[in-house]
C-alpha positions as CSV (number, residue, x, y, z in Angstrom):
1,M,11.5,-9.9,-4.9
2,A,12.7,-7.1,-7.3
3,R,12.0,-3.6,-6.3
4,E,9.9,-1.2,-8.7
5,R,11.3,2.1,-9.4
6,L,8.5,4.6,-8.6
7,G,9.4,8.3,-9.2
8,N,12.4,9.3,-7.4
9,G,12.8,5.9,-5.1
10,S,11.3,2.6,-5.1
11,Y,9.0,0.3,-3.2
12,T,9.1,-2.9,-1.8
13,P,6.6,-5.3,-3.7
14,G,4.1,-7.5,-2.0
15,P,2.8,-9.1,0.2
16,W,3.3,-7.1,3.0
17,T,2.0,-8.4,6.5
18,V,0.9,-6.9,9.7
19,D,1.9,-8.5,13.1
20,G,0.9,-7.3,16.4
21,V,2.9,-6.6,19.7
22,D,0.8,-6.6,22.6
23,N,2.6,-6.2,25.9
24,G,0.2,-3.9,27.9
25,P,0.3,-0.1,28.0
26,G,2.9,1.9,26.3
27,E,3.8,-1.4,24.2
28,R,1.0,-2.1,21.9
29,H,1.9,-1.5,18.3
30,L,1.6,-3.3,14.9
31,H,4.3,-4.0,12.7
32,I,3.9,-3.5,9.0
33,G,6.5,-5.5,6.9
34,A,7.9,-7.5,4.2
35,E,10.7,-9.8,3.1
36,G,11.2,-10.3,6.9
37,R,11.6,-6.7,7.9
38,I,9.5,-3.9,9.4
39,L,8.7,-1.4,7.1
40,S,6.4,0.4,9.3
41,L,4.9,0.8,12.9
42,A,1.7,1.7,13.8
43,S,1.0,2.6,17.5
44,M,-2.2,1.2,19.2
45,N,-4.3,2.6,22.0
46,P,-7.7,3.0,23.2
47,T,-8.5,6.1,21.2
48,H,-7.1,4.7,17.7
49,I,-9.8,2.1,17.4
50,D,-9.2,1.9,13.6
51,T,-5.1,1.4,13.7
52,R,-5.5,-2.3,12.6
53,A,-8.0,-1.5,9.7
54,N,-5.3,1.3,8.8
55,A,-2.5,-1.2,8.8
56,A,-4.5,-3.8,6.7
57,L,-5.0,-0.8,4.1
58,I,-1.4,0.1,4.1
59,A,-0.1,-3.6,3.8
60,A,-2.7,-4.2,0.7
61,A,-1.0,-1.1,-0.9
62,P,1.7,-3.1,-3.4
63,D,-1.3,-5.6,-4.5
64,L,-3.8,-2.6,-4.9
65,Y,-1.1,-0.8,-7.0
66,E,-0.2,-3.8,-9.2
67,A,-3.7,-4.8,-9.6
68,L,-5.0,-1.3,-10.5
69,K,-2.0,-0.7,-13.0
70,A,-2.7,-4.2,-14.7
71,A,-6.5,-2.9,-15.3
72,V,-5.8,0.2,-16.7
73,A,-3.0,-1.1,-19.0
74,H,-5.3,-4.2,-19.9
75,Y,-8.1,-1.7,-21.1
76,E,-5.7,0.8,-22.8
77,A,-4.2,-2.4,-24.6
78,I,-7.5,-3.3,-26.1
79,G,-8.7,0.1,-26.7
80,I,-11.1,0.8,-24.4
81,T,-11.9,3.8,-22.4
82,Q,-13.2,4.0,-18.9
83,P,-14.9,6.7,-17.1
84,W,-12.5,5.9,-14.0
85,F,-9.3,6.2,-16.2
86,P,-8.6,9.9,-14.8
87,Q,-9.0,8.7,-11.0
88,A,-7.0,5.5,-11.5
89,R,-4.1,7.4,-13.4
90,A,-4.5,10.2,-10.5
91,A,-4.0,7.3,-7.8
92,L,-1.2,5.5,-9.6
93,A,0.4,9.2,-9.8
94,S,0.1,9.4,-6.3
95,A,1.4,6.4,-5.3
96,T,4.7,6.8,-7.3
97,G,5.4,10.3,-6.1
98,G,4.0,11.8,-9.2
99,T,1.5,14.7,-9.5
100,K,-2.3,13.8,-9.4
């Protein structure tokens, strides 16, 4: 997998995965990773019931970024303007470290 250059850095392309560790109190967390390495950790405890959903959303980020970028490029290439373009461009800029 090649890294794509974004803003002042780069990101690890997907697919990203979420794996869990549940060894009891104090040792419950999710690994968000790609290419066989951990990119982020999310801790889990009884008060953070949305941790698994948040981790899944984070893991989907590279795929969501690529899909949105492709959709905008497709419509622009055929000369069609969409009302969601400003929001899409702002989201892409935010994902690449740019301004919204």
